[in-house]
Structure formats: C-alpha cells, structure tokens
Phi, psi and omega in degrees: 000157181290156182274052180286163179276142178247129178273139178212138173281118187245124177274107185273338175193164180308130176082001183223118177255152168228140174272109186246158175254139177229154177289146176279115184273158166270134183289136174289164176305133182090352181252164177228156169242123184247127173278115187290144170256296175216156178220131183278156171265120183260162176303324178296321177299320179296316181297319178298315178301323182278356175105004175272092194252011176257126178236157183054040185295335179275353180276176182294333183229085176304145185241135175263145179294125183269078181300147000279151177227156168259112182286175177112101177236002173256083198243134173233131179198181179246145181292122180263330182199149178239142173299151186284156170063028177225138175270122185257131173227158177274185186300330181263011176087008179282127179300142181248147179216166177301135181099344178291141176272131187221159167244139182250126176297140189292330188258144173242110184268158187279331180083357185237344183285175182305313186290323176294317183289338181254019169064034172282166176308142191295337180282354175274359177311134181290343183238026186299143172245135189238121173300135177078000184230286188250018171256114187282140175287352177292334187263129176301147000274021164076323195273069186251024176211159188278352179273056186208159179290333177225149176242130177267122185257123187278160174301143181087356178290149180259123188238142180230128178288138181276130177302145184299330185269008179253114179298151181298330178294342173261324179300333180293345177275357190302316183297314181286328175295326178291333177296336179291003171304342175304325177290326176295319179295323181301326179293338182269348185267069181279143176216122182308135009256012184227158177276166185280323181216108187249159175306132179076012177294152172276126182240126174254132179242116176273115180088103181246047162290196184304316181294311179299323179294324176293321175297323179299311179299316181295318179300319179294319179299325184273003173096024175299153176271256178282129177244127182242123180257136180236128180198168176269349188252119174297327178302312182286327177293324176297318178295323178300321177296320178294334178276347177123008175294138180274327181218149177230146178231120177274112184292346176275344182254341183242140176288167177302317180293324177295321179294318178299316180295322181296316180294319179293324177297326182277352184233028178056033176087354186280315192109172184287147174286319182223136170239131176250119184261108179236011183287336183070026180236115183307325183295344179288339185292309177301322179295320178300319179294325178293322185285336180294147170286169172301131180079010181281179182231135172257125172256113184259107182233007190257348187244064179289321174273154181278104180257009175114180187261157170223160181263135171230161178256108184303326179289304187288320186275330189243294192295305186290339178266354180055045184282146170246136180238128179243110175277134180240101184273001181170197182253174177242135183305325181293347179271351186293300183297316175301322179298317179293320179295321179291322177296318177297322182289323188254012186291345175273336179276330181239145182283055182296331180293344182262001179300314180282111183256340183216142182227128185232153173279165179302319183294342181255027186298324180295318176295323178298316180296316179296323178294323181293332179280334181294161185275353182253047177211158169249253180271121175259133183235155174258128175250102188295345182254005180286137181279000000 
C-alpha cells in the first residue's frame, strides 16, 4: 500500500488530544490492516481521559497507560490488507479476505503465562496488550486504537466477522454486549439451596449507560422477571424503559435509603436477587450489597479502572447475607459472534438501532468525549472518515 498519511486522534495526556498523522503501514505476516468505520467511546476511555490511568490494579501487575495512545477498542471496520503467506480465519474459523467487515477483540494474550495456560479468561493474561489502552502510539506502526482511519491488528488478535444483516451501528456494541457473559456465568455459580440467577428473578442494574443497557437486554433475553434500572439521567432511564425495564429510580432524586426502600417494596421486603453494577462509581458497590436479598448475587462490571476504595462491612454485607460476588473484568471471545447473531435476531424487538445517539469526526474528539460523559447520550462513536 502507498505510504499515505493516516489521521488519528491521539491522547497525549489525560484531558488533551492532538490530531496526529502517522504513516500507513503494510501489514507484516500474521497482521492485518483494518479500515475503520466506527469506534465507540467506552467507560474506560472516559476514565483514562479523566486521569484514572491505572488498570488491572487487582492483578499481579497493575498497568499504567503509556501515553501517547490512540484510544478506541470497540471497533468495526473492513479489512484493507492482509500480511502475506498466512491463511486468515476469524474466531469461529470463517476464512477472512480483504473487504470483510470485522470486529476485533480488544485484548491480545500471550498464550504462555499461568492464566493463559490454565484457561482463564483471556483478559487475565499477565502480558496482555490492549488496543486503545496499553499499546502506545509512540511505537511503530503506531495505529493501535480505533480512533484512527486505520487500525493495525497484531498477530494473535481475535477477530470476528460481522454478519451481513447486522448494521455497523449495532456491531459497535459487540464488545460491551459480550461483557454481559457475566449473567451467563451467574447461571453456572450454583450454591445450595438456590441458584445464582433464576428464571423470573428481580434484577437491579446500577448505571444504564451503554454497558448497563446491554446487561438489561441480556437479562430480559435470559428470562429475568422484574428489572429495575438506577441512574442519574432521566434520558438514560427513559431509554431503559424502551429496552424493557419495569421500574426506574433516579439516584439524583431519591436518597440511598429511599432507593433501598423502593427495591424492597417491589420484592416483598426481600431485596433484589441479582444486582449488576455498571455505574463505574465505587460508592455504588456498598449500596448494591445492601439492596441484595440474602443469598443474592452482585455482578461487578463497572470499575475496570481504579477509581478508589469504599468501605463495606464484611459481616453485614457478605457473611451473614451469604452474598456471592462475580467480578467481570472484560468480555470473552467466544461471546462475540453469538452476541452479534442475537443482536441481528432481536433488533426488531429491542431499539438497538437507537443505541448510537451521537457521531463525531476525529477533529471533534474532545467534544465527543464530553458528550459521552454528559447525561443526554447513550453510545457516542467516532467516525474517522467523517468530514
């Protein structure tokens, strides 16, 4: 390919972007070059922009963001070039060719560390490299995030072909929809005498931005009973109702005690069977534990970045309530293609086409980030080719 310049929105430090040019590389064997279509703004991207730059803090090797970086790990694009002398297939074994529309899993695992060898989730790899996060734009070939006209895909990356009948505006939700595998895992975590997530269970979702909204859809698909959405934004709570929430609680209008009383009133005094924490606010965790019934389950999917500590009471919150907590640090590659197929299947039943509420050009990345933080948006995306 020609050595043309590629534009990319580059985060040089928290709160400061520069629109930079990089050379367009030819992919090495085992690598791909993807012409980007759209890339979503994730909660993790917001936290990095705001200065929360430590990730995987609970793992053996906490990682700092290596600025400058090109953000963007919720990526949809078409294959522009393939490295020579390699047969390329997607995660499900489908042959790949130039022009195919694909989604790229954010993490590249090493395959040799303890966690890789013992079949743990791939994002627990001790040497993981993450598009849009810990791959620095300082290092050639630079293009390691989706807020760029092209994305350079490294060997060992997991790629999934997008079904022809799934619009890119829905395919961009694939990564966060795959994170809802936490609800699938909850069904597997049985503890006598009750199951972790049962048909007709009451599910409370803290934070119904894009991730929480995907959990809401997944909970409904899996047979949840009453679904209660909690958020500070009436805009997002209204969207939650359109997705199937039965009740909504605005955390800005109701006190913590009022929210607890409302959930107990709706559950005959017991509390929620399952709480999914997607607010990305540490203070939501103690409240989630209070709202759970005895023997309930907390699915923690909202605090990927280290936003600080909160106090809990091990006796009251955990031991005496027989609580189970499932931390979800990311998605699983095997959930990608099923998530896309289910979105294609249910896009007439759920307003998935309305998830993307704002679309910005690369030059407007700062405005895009601010819009994604605002309360009157759902999924904000970057379109690298938008004028």
